[in-house]
N, C-alpha and C positions, 0 to 999 in steps of 0.2 A: 202781434196786429191782427185787428178782427179784418179778413179776407172776405168778406161779403160787403162789410163798409167800403171797403178799398174800393172793390168792383165795384158798386153802386157810384161810388165818388168819380172812378175814371169813366163810366157810362155817360155821366152828367158832367162831363168835364167842359169848363168854360174854355179849355185851349185845344179844341181836337187837332187842329193845324199843326201846332205846333207838336204835339203827340206823332203825328204821321211824318215830319218832318223828320225828328230822331229817328223814326226807326227807319227811313231812306235812308239817314246818315249813316246808321248800323249796317242795312245791308250792303252800300257803299264802302264802306269801309272794309267788311270783308270781302268783297270784290276786289278791292286793293291789294289788300292782303294777301290773297290767293293767289293774285297777278305776278305779286315778289315772292311767294313760294315756287311758282311755275321757275319763276325766272333762276331763282335759286338751286332747283333743281336741274334745270338747265345747264347753268352754269357748273355745277358739280358734273355732270356728265360727259359732257363737252370738252373739259380742260382736264381732266384728274385731277390728282392730287396738286396740282400745281398754283391751281387759285381755291383752294378749298377754304381758306380764309375769308373769300368774297362769297361763294357760298354761304359760310357759316354768316355772316354778316347780314345777307339775304333774309336768311332763315330766323334770325333775332328780331330782324327788322317787321318780318310777315307775323310773327308772333306779338310784338307791342303794337303792330296796328289794329290786329286782331280786338286783343284785349283793349286800347284805346277804344277805340270803335264802339264796345259795350260798355265802358265806364262812361263814355259821354253820354252815348243813350241811356243807361240808367240813372246819372245824374241831371241829366235834364228831366227826366219823367218825375225824378223825385221832387226836384223844385216845383214842378205842374201841380203834384199831388199836394204840397204844402200850399199853393195860392189856392187851388179849388178847396181846400178843406179849410183854409180862413175865407172865404166868401160864404162856404156853407156855413162856419159860424158865426159870421154877419148877419145869414139869411135868418137862422135860428133865432139871435138873442132881437133881431128887427121884430120876428113873430112874436117873442115872448113881451117885449115892452109893449106891442101892438094888443097884446091879450089883457096886461094889467091896467091899459089904459080905460077898457072899457067897462 
């Protein structure tokens, strides 16, 4: 992929608020995952091996939350990139049509 083009496309995005919301969602997802991870560590340290399955479930949940938050953000940004590229293509086609008619 042409990274300078993608950076230029993202800089001139028609949807900067959605990009910021996706970034905020990712950060919140990481914070929730961290809180669940801390809960898993506290469960494992306080209860010992008796509740190790609860700690393991919390650990897996924390990892899934972190990965899920990243996946949702990347998916949202990918769809926004596609929309911005479509707008850019339409703008170029309109400029070409105007140039041909002159």
